[in-house]
VOBA-1610 file (N, C-alpha, C; in pm, whole numbers, padded with zeros to 5 digits, always signed):
BEGIN
Met+00303+18067+16639Met+00402+18064+16741Met+00551+18023+16645Arg+00644+18092+16676Arg+00784+18085+16625Arg+00859+18026+16739Val+00904+17894+16715Val+00998+17850+16795Val+01132+17795+16738Glu+01232+17866+16808Glu+01384+17834+16773Glu+01426+17724+16856Ile+01487+17608+16772Ile+01527+17481+16810Ile+01684+17490+16782Gly+01750+17423+16894Gly+01882+17416+16906Gly+01918+17265+16846Gly+02027+17234+16774Gly+02080+17090+16764Gly+02017+17033+16625Met+01933+17103+16543Met+01879+17027+16451Met+01960+17086+16345Arg+02043+16973+16267Arg+02130+16970+16162Arg+02087+16902+16020Thr+02011+16810+16041Thr+01984+16711+15929Thr+01813+16701+15899Val+01801+16629+15771Val+01664+16623+15763Val+01581+16537+15852His+01663+16463+15918His+01613+16357+16017His+01552+16442+16120Cys+01654+16537+16164Cys+01612+16616+16292Cys+01492+16681+16261Val+01458+16742+16125Val+01342+16795+16096Val+01238+16725+16116Arg+01239+16605+16064Arg+01114+16515+16060Arg+01098+16463+16198Ala+01185+16465+16267Ala+01188+16382+16438Ala+01088+16508+16522Val+01128+16632+16508Val+01049+16759+16556Val+00916+16767+16495Phe+00900+16761+16364Phe+00751+16757+16304Phe+00698+16660+16364Thr+00729+16545+16360Thr+00646+16423+16396Thr+00605+16448+16556Ala+00685+16491+16646Ala+00642+16517+16784Ala+00578+16617+16794Leu+00587+16722+16713Leu+00461+16847+16726Leu+00343+16809+16678Thr+00314+16726+16584Thr+00178+16668+16533Thr+00102+16599+16655Gly+00189+16552+16753Gly+00112+16499+16839Gly+00052+16583+16960Val+00096+16701+16952Val+00045+16793+17050Val-00096+16852+17040Pro-00185+16847+17119Pro-00319+16893+17092Pro-00307+17018+17082Gly-00412+17055+16984Gly-00431+17195+16953Gly-00337+17269+16822Ile-00238+17185+16781Ile-00131+17207+16674Ile-00242+17197+16540Asp-00266+17284+16461Asp-00323+17285+16353Asp-00228+17237+16229Arg-00128+17309+16219Arg-00018+17313+16129Arg+00117+17348+16180Ala+00198+17260+16140Ala+00369+17328+16185Ala+00458+17302+16055Glu+00529+17417+16028Glu+00637+17419+15922Glu+00737+17413+16021Val+00834+17302+15983Val+00972+17304+16051Val+01083+17297+15962Asp+01162+17341+15973Asp+01307+17372+15901Asp+01401+17361+15999Arg+01527+17357+15948Arg+01644+17349+16046Arg+01638+17489+16131Asn+01648+17448+16277Asn+01654+17559+16383Asn+01523+17614+16395Val+01430+17596+16342Val+01303+17676+16349Val+01165+17620+16326Ala+01077+17626+16398Ala+00941+17576+16382Ala+00839+17692+16366Val+00733+17714+16268Val+00658+17807+16289Val+00494+17725+16293Ile+00442+17742+16403Ile+00314+17652+16426Ile+00197+17756+16411Asp+00073+17697+16363Asp-00046+17726+16393Asp-00138+17643+16483His-00196+17723+16601His-00257+17634+16678His-00399+17693+16712Asp-00487+17633+16788Asp-00618+17689+16806Asp-00634+17735+16978Gly-00502+17745+17036Gly-00493+17812+17171Gly-00469+17713+17255Arg-00497+17565+17230Arg-00496+17484+17333Arg-00321+17420+17336Ala-00242+17436+17250Ala-00107+17430+17235Ala-00040+17554+17328Thr+00028+17486+17422Thr+00108+17579+17505Thr+00250+17587+17497Glu+00313+17705+17547Glu+00450+17688+17529Glu+00539+17549+17564Ala+00455+17530+17698Ala+00520+17409+17772Ala+00497+17282+17691Ser+00375+17267+17654Ser+00341+17154+17566Ser+00451+17136+17448Val+00472+17252+17367Val+00567+17243+17276Val+00708+17213+17298Arg+00747+17291+17417Arg+00891+17231+17470Arg+00893+17097+17523Glu+00795+17036+17568Glu+00799+16901+17601Glu+00814+16802+17506Ala+00734+16863+17383Ala+00756+16766+17252Ala+00878+16745+17194Val+00926+16894+17182Val+01067+16896+17127Val+01165+16858+17197Ala+01171+16846+17318Ala+01244+16778+17417Ala+01263+16620+17388Leu+01129+16577+17386Leu+01106+16418+17388Leu+01163+16369+17228Ala+01172+16463+17145Ala+01228+16446+17005Ala+01371+16453+17015Gly+01442+16506+17122Gly+01589+16496+17148Gly+01637+16631+17140Tyr+01548+16750+17122Tyr+01611+16877+17077Tyr+01579+16989+17194Glu+01649+17102+17189Glu+01616+17198+17293Glu+01527+17328+17224Val+01449+17380+17290Val+01394+17518+17243Val+01467+17630+17314Leu+01527+17704+17213Leu+01589+17829+17263Leu+01525+17935+17284Arg+01387+17958+17217Arg+01331+18080+17202Arg+01184+18055+17168Val+01076+18114+17225Val+00957+18106+17150Val+00888+18244+17165Asn+00821+18292+17041Asn+00781+18415+17016Asn+00633+18360+16969Glu+00549+18400+17050Glu+00394+18392+17015Glu+00334+18496+16916Glu+00313+18482+16800Glu+00277+18566+16721Glu+00130+18547+16686Arg+00039+18625+16711Arg-00122+18637+16727Arg-00123+18708+16574Arg-00214+18623+16506Arg-00259+18688+16393Arg-00402+18744+16400Gly-00424+18846+16352Gly-00563+18914+16354Gly-00609+18926+16215Leu-00736+18943+16195Leu-00808+18982+16073Leu-00841+19141+16048Thr-00794+19166+15944Thr-00834+19312+15914Thr-00969+19342+15860Val-01024+19435+15914Val-01182+19465+15902Val-01162+19574+15807Leu-01236+19579+15707Leu-01212+19702+15618Leu-01375+19761+15615Glu-01354+19900+15651Glu-01491+19982+15646Glu-01549+20010+15508Gly-01692+19971+15483Gly-01741+20013+15366Gly-01729+20172+15319Glu-01746+20203+15190Glu-01741+20336+15165Glu-01854+20410+15187
//
């Protein structure tokens, strides 16, 4: 999941959002940078739960893009 976040300008902002996201059930990993978070989750973390966590940290979610990764299966020769 790629989340664009408005209003993050400092390292403190990044830490606040990261800390908020670590409390969301289902989030396995979150990489937070200014104005964007890339989240790996197990399916329990929803867009609504991520929006709520970011709002509690004092920021606004501008856009969410759910990116599903799949495994590539290679056929034997």
